[in-house]
Wavefront OBJ file of the C-alpha trace (Angstrom):
o trace
v 20.569 23.790 116.626
v 20.807 23.302 120.432
v 17.401 21.472 120.419
v 18.890 18.751 117.779
v 22.743 18.994 118.938
v 22.885 16.096 121.321
v 21.142 13.707 118.611
v 23.589 14.905 115.725
v 26.641 14.624 117.944
v 25.774 10.910 118.686
v 25.490 10.025 115.104
v 28.302 11.695 114.151
v 30.510 9.944 116.746
v 28.665 6.816 115.464
v 30.160 7.591 112.247
v 26.621 7.825 110.821
v 25.740 10.508 108.045
v 22.866 12.724 108.406
v 21.071 15.269 106.779
v 20.834 18.661 108.385
v 18.454 21.381 107.263
v 18.927 24.891 108.979
v 17.160 28.122 108.434
v 19.406 30.827 107.292
v 16.633 33.834 106.642
v 12.928 34.640 107.152
v 10.322 36.922 106.069
v 6.944 37.898 107.246
v 5.308 35.357 109.513
v 7.664 32.367 109.099
v 7.083 30.278 112.085
v 10.858 29.606 113.025
v 13.605 31.866 113.277
v 17.231 31.554 111.530
v 19.491 29.006 113.179
v 16.388 26.537 113.660
v 17.319 23.134 112.489
v 16.060 19.576 111.679
v 18.015 16.344 111.301
v 17.422 13.559 109.479
v 18.882 10.508 110.898
v 20.438 7.232 109.549
v 17.313 5.358 109.967
v 14.849 8.201 108.740
v 14.249 9.510 112.314
v 13.414 13.223 112.489
v 14.715 15.607 115.093
v 13.749 19.370 115.384
v 12.007 21.230 113.273
v 12.309 24.320 110.362
v 8.638 25.360 109.971
v 6.424 24.139 112.481
v 5.105 21.218 110.217
v 4.144 23.192 106.969
v 7.198 22.197 104.695
v 8.926 19.565 106.842
v 7.633 16.576 104.624
v 9.555 18.158 101.597
v 12.722 18.749 103.552
v 12.725 15.419 105.107
v 13.032 14.348 101.252
v 15.617 16.839 100.214
v 17.802 15.810 103.483
v 17.710 12.241 102.279
v 18.617 13.533 98.763
v 21.788 15.389 99.823
v 22.963 12.543 102.226
v 23.184 10.408 99.395
v 24.742 13.044 96.855
v 26.829 14.866 99.520
v 26.123 18.124 97.765
v 24.721 20.731 99.874
v 21.932 22.787 98.638
v 19.753 25.896 99.468
v 16.124 25.783 99.390
v 13.167 28.566 99.441
v 9.469 27.945 100.580
v 7.041 30.698 100.499
v 3.095 30.686 100.752
v 1.219 27.686 99.449
v -1.089 28.000 96.513
v -4.987 28.191 97.180
v -5.752 24.623 97.048
v -2.814 23.769 99.463
v -1.566 21.110 97.121
v 1.746 22.930 96.452
v 4.517 22.770 99.216
v 4.586 26.078 101.198
v 3.838 28.193 104.437
v 0.213 28.300 104.983
v 0.927 31.292 107.423
v 2.032 33.473 104.531
v 5.835 33.653 105.606
v 8.757 32.738 103.330
v 11.911 30.863 104.441
v 15.358 29.884 103.197
v 17.093 26.793 104.162
v 20.697 25.198 103.798
v 20.636 21.359 103.605
v 23.904 19.499 103.995
v 25.192 16.187 104.813
v 26.947 16.080 108.090
v 29.347 13.347 108.933
v 33.036 13.506 110.452
v 34.567 14.461 107.056
v 32.292 17.208 106.409
v 31.964 18.771 109.875
v 35.104 17.937 111.951
v 34.359 20.850 114.445
v 31.166 19.429 115.366
v 32.229 17.961 118.652
v 34.186 21.324 119.557
v 30.814 23.035 119.259
v 28.959 20.883 121.044
v 31.718 21.243 124.108
v 31.407 24.857 123.717
v 27.572 25.054 123.898
v 27.439 22.446 126.467
v 29.885 24.427 128.854
v 28.145 27.756 128.240
v 31.037 29.147 126.487
v 30.146 31.660 123.542
v 30.768 30.577 120.228
v 29.725 31.185 116.644
v 29.436 28.916 113.443
v 30.058 30.375 110.263
v 28.822 28.234 107.297
v 29.013 28.552 103.681
v 25.685 28.381 101.874
v 27.022 27.145 98.528
v 29.412 24.360 99.866
v 28.666 24.013 103.762
v 32.142 24.466 104.612
v 32.320 25.475 108.425
v 34.425 28.114 110.441
v 34.071 27.744 114.299
v 34.736 30.989 115.778
v 35.139 31.974 119.544
v 36.370 35.243 121.102
v 39.820 33.919 120.966
v 40.390 31.556 118.231
v 39.087 29.982 115.264
v 38.793 26.312 113.847
v 38.351 25.139 110.170
v 38.245 27.311 106.965
v 35.585 28.796 104.448
v 38.188 28.365 101.732
v 40.622 31.454 101.671
v 42.428 33.208 104.793
v 41.030 36.726 103.598
v 37.474 35.280 103.718
v 38.130 33.573 107.164
v 39.795 36.952 108.667
v 36.582 38.858 107.409
v 34.062 36.471 108.607
v 36.047 35.800 111.926
v 35.851 39.629 112.660
v 32.218 39.965 111.765
v 31.244 36.417 113.430
v 32.754 37.783 116.587
v 30.611 40.841 116.354
v 27.465 38.795 115.825
v 28.443 36.692 118.751
v 28.710 39.751 121.154
v 25.310 40.907 119.885
v 23.605 37.273 119.877
v 22.737 37.765 116.518
v 22.151 34.858 113.720
v 21.878 35.759 110.169
v 23.716 35.576 106.681
v 26.516 37.836 105.851
v 27.694 38.551 102.295
v 31.228 38.831 100.871
v 33.347 39.110 97.569
v 35.538 36.231 96.724
v 38.340 37.760 98.912
v 36.510 38.792 101.730
v 35.243 41.881 100.492
v 32.615 43.298 102.943
v 30.494 45.142 100.241
v 31.083 42.296 97.697
v 28.944 39.860 96.351
v 28.770 36.146 95.573
v 29.808 34.487 98.810
v 26.979 34.076 101.413
v 27.725 32.847 105.034
v 25.365 31.859 107.826
v 26.782 32.825 111.135
v 24.966 31.213 113.879
v 25.705 32.584 117.213
v 25.576 30.351 120.351
v 25.830 32.878 123.443
v 25.224 31.643 127.105
v 21.541 31.670 127.937
v 20.410 34.848 129.102
v 19.777 35.140 132.891
v 16.778 35.603 134.982
v 17.578 36.793 138.468
v 14.398 35.887 140.921
v 14.684 37.954 144.343
v 12.316 36.717 147.062
v 12.011 32.788 147.863
v 7.910 32.851 147.610
v 5.491 30.986 145.784
v 5.304 33.446 142.992
v 8.983 33.237 142.603
v 8.936 29.490 142.352
v 6.131 29.776 139.516
v 8.345 32.549 137.861
v 11.474 30.366 138.176
v 9.603 27.574 136.214
v 8.310 29.766 133.333
v 11.544 31.479 133.180
v 13.372 28.154 132.942
v 10.697 27.029 130.442
v 11.515 30.281 128.055
v 15.291 29.537 128.235
v 16.436 31.534 130.686
v 19.077 30.290 133.315
v 17.251 31.101 136.608
v 18.772 32.274 139.875
v 16.402 32.648 142.705
v 18.010 34.487 145.674
v 16.696 35.527 149.255
v 18.604 36.395 152.531
v 16.451 33.960 154.280
v 18.178 30.206 154.423
v 14.789 28.533 155.506
v 12.980 29.611 152.496
v 15.984 29.620 149.745
v 16.376 26.091 149.263
v 16.858 23.910 146.066
v 13.868 21.618 147.242
v 11.707 24.598 147.003
v 13.076 25.915 143.447
v 13.894 22.924 141.418
v 13.417 24.757 138.036
v 16.108 27.190 139.059
v 19.666 26.709 137.636
v 20.794 28.143 141.106
v 19.547 29.314 144.429
v 21.355 31.525 146.475
v 21.254 32.795 150.026
v 22.208 36.225 150.461
v 21.090 39.919 150.734
v 19.425 40.706 147.073
v 21.249 43.972 146.823
v 24.624 42.527 147.733
v 24.529 39.302 145.395
v 23.076 41.596 142.607
v 26.013 43.977 143.044
v 28.557 41.107 143.167
v 27.242 39.576 139.801
v 27.320 42.913 138.142
v 30.966 43.700 139.450
v 32.065 40.086 138.353
v 30.555 40.844 134.501
v 27.801 38.357 134.947
v 25.115 40.699 134.138
v 24.456 41.919 130.697
v 21.655 43.495 128.391
v 19.985 40.787 128.214
v 19.250 39.900 131.701
v 15.856 40.014 133.265
v 15.144 40.689 137.018
v 12.139 40.064 138.874
v 11.735 41.376 142.332
v 9.094 39.723 144.266
v 9.956 39.994 147.875
v 7.033 42.363 148.487
v 9.056 43.794 151.359
v 10.777 47.212 151.104
v 13.720 46.216 153.383
v 14.615 43.724 150.690
v 13.083 45.156 147.130
v 14.141 48.833 147.959
v 17.845 48.020 148.055
v 18.103 45.618 145.180
v 16.166 48.095 142.932
v 18.257 50.640 143.754
v 21.194 48.696 142.387
v 18.865 47.066 139.553
v 17.694 50.454 137.902
v 21.255 51.824 137.443
v 22.297 48.356 135.493
v 21.685 48.170 131.707
v 19.605 45.302 131.714
v 16.590 44.148 129.612
v 13.810 44.163 132.487
v 13.213 45.071 136.085
v 10.026 44.194 137.457
v 8.872 44.500 140.855
v 5.580 42.901 142.626
v 3.305 45.042 144.764
v -0.138 46.701 144.846
v -0.177 50.292 143.458
v -0.024 51.846 147.114
v 3.328 49.311 147.817
v 4.445 51.083 144.109
v 3.831 54.630 145.314
v 5.681 53.970 148.564
v 8.350 52.182 146.809
v 8.793 54.789 144.253
v 9.085 57.627 147.025
v 11.873 55.382 148.863
v 14.006 54.891 145.819
v 13.544 58.852 144.746
v 14.720 59.713 148.234
v 17.603 57.092 147.423
v 18.901 59.428 144.630
v 17.253 57.530 141.487
v 16.256 59.826 138.784
v 12.803 59.864 136.787
v 14.719 58.165 134.015
v 15.807 55.273 136.110
v 12.190 54.955 137.612
v 10.780 54.953 134.253
v 12.561 51.585 133.392
v 10.646 49.961 136.416
v 7.988 47.717 135.673
v 5.802 48.055 138.745
v 3.045 46.689 139.303
v 4.882 43.678 137.568
v 3.080 41.968 134.768
v 0.478 42.688 132.085
v -3.303 42.640 132.973
v -4.381 39.281 132.612
v -6.559 39.304 135.785
v -4.133 36.889 137.212
v -4.843 35.397 140.731
v -2.768 32.431 141.471
v 1.021 32.661 141.474
v 0.887 30.365 138.224
v -1.137 32.851 136.543
v 0.986 35.817 137.817
v 3.992 33.997 136.452
v 2.382 33.939 132.939
v 1.608 37.616 133.414
v 5.142 38.408 134.227
v 6.742 36.356 131.197
v 4.394 38.106 128.839
v 5.291 41.299 129.832
v 9.112 40.112 129.211
v 8.228 38.765 125.768
v 6.324 41.571 124.726
v 8.905 44.091 125.488
v 11.740 41.919 124.019
v 9.865 41.785 120.766
v 8.110 45.039 120.666
v 4.581 43.503 121.455
v 1.709 45.393 122.656
v 0.063 43.088 124.820
v -3.098 43.377 122.991
v -5.376 40.688 122.264
v -4.656 39.733 118.357
v -7.808 39.298 117.322
v -8.531 43.135 118.122
v -5.461 44.187 115.894
v -4.512 44.641 112.078
v -1.602 43.900 110.395
v 1.255 41.815 111.028
v 1.426 39.349 113.817
v 5.172 39.326 114.391
v 6.915 42.762 114.495
v 9.818 43.648 112.122
l 1 2 3 4 5 6 7 8 9 10 11 12 13 14 15 16 17 18 19 20 21 22 23 24 25 26 27 28 29 30 31 32 33 34 35 36 37 38 39 40 41 42 43 44 45 46 47 48 49 50 51 52 53 54 55 56 57 58 59 60 61 62 63 64 65 66 67 68 69 70 71 72 73 74 75 76 77 78 79 80 81 82 83 84 85 86 87 88 89 90 91 92 93 94 95 96 97 98 99 100 101 102 103 104 105 106 107 108 109 110 111 112 113 114 115 116 117 118 119 120 121 122 123 124 125 126 127 128 129 130 131 132 133 134 135 136 137 138 139 140 141 142 143 144 145 146 147 148 149 150 151 152 153 154 155 156 157 158 159 160 161 162 163 164 165 166 167 168 169 170 171 172 173 174 175 176 177 178 179 180 181 182 183 184 185 186 187 188 189 190 191 192 193 194 195 196 197 198 199 200 201 202 203 204 205 206 207 208 209 210 211 212 213 214 215 216 217 218 219 220 221 222 223 224 225 226 227 228 229 230 231 232 233 234 235 236 237 238 239 240 241 242 243 244 245 246 247 248 249 250 251 252 253 254 255 256 257 258 259 260 261 262 263 264 265 266 267 268 269 270 271 272 273 274 275 276 277 278 279 280 281 282 283 284 285 286 287 288 289 290 291 292 293 294 295 296 297 298 299 300 301 302 303 304 305 306 307 308 309 310 311 312 313 314 315 316 317 318 319 320 321 322 323 324 325 326 327 328 329 330 331 332 333 334 335 336 337 338 339 340 341 342 343 344 345 346 347 348 349 350 351 352 353 354 355 356 357 358 359 360 361 362 363 364 365
C-alpha cells in the first residue's frame, strides 16, 4: 500500500470515496505479493497495481461497483483460458483480493496509518475480509476494532508478531478469536521501517551501489572516514552520509539497536585499514548480507587478517567475497547490479542462474 498511500490519503482528506483493491494471498507465479494495492479515484484515475496488468481492467470495474454499493467483496483470479478471453493471470498464478470502499467513515484510521509510515514507525493494519473493518496495531497500542474485544486481543497479539517479523498475510480465527477457529479471516499488513543498506567506502562503486540500493527500497547510509570524499553531493541517492571510521560507526549503530536481520552491509573501501576492522564487527552481527569488494588475492589476504583477529570459519562463511554475482561486470554501475543481484538471490533463495537454463518454478516457495 505504500505506493498508493499519498493519493489515497489526499482523496480521504478531500472527502472523496474511492475503491481500494488489496492483494491478500497469492499462489504460484503471481506477479504481486500480499499487500500490493490498486486505488480507483473519484474521477476514475487508477493508482497502483495488483497484477502487473493481467486483471487490472476487471478489478477496476469491481472497485467502481464497491464504491457505489459500499459493500466489500473478495475476488479470486487464476489462469486465463486458452483463448485468453477469460479474465485471468497469463503467468499461471492465482491471486485473491479484497475490494473495499475507503472514505472517512469506513477507514478513520487512515491518517494515523499514513503518519506512522511516513515517520518510519512500525505499524500493522489488520483488516477483516468479510466487511473490511480495520484495526491499527503498533508495538504499544491499537486503534479501531474488528468487531469484538476477544478478536481484537488475539489479532493484536498476532499482529505484533507479524510486525516484528515484517510479514504480511491472512490469519484465521473463530468468532471469539480462537486461533484454531474458522469463519473469520483477517489480513495483517506489516509496515516496518525500510531495511537498511550500509555502504562503507566513499568510492564510485559505492555511489552506484547506493543508487541501486535506494531503487530496491533500502534506506542507504554511506560511511567513510575521509570527509573530502564522504559528502552528500557525491551520494545524492543515499539517505545519510556519515563521516566516521566504518567499524566505529557500525559498532555504535549495533549498540543503538539500529541494525537488524534485514540489514545488508557492503564493504567497498578496498583498503585493509578500513575494511578489516569493519568486517570484524560485521561478521559477528545477525545481518542479512555482508559483502566485500576485492580481487581473489585481496580476499585471501583479508581472510588471513580476519582469522588472526579471531573470526571463526563459521563467521567467515557468511562473507560474500569477492562481492556480487558473476555477470562479467566492469563499470561501477555494472558492479552495483552484480551486488544487488546477489542480495536479491540470497533473500529469495535464487540460484543466480539464467532462467532459460532452469526448469520448474520461477519464484521459490
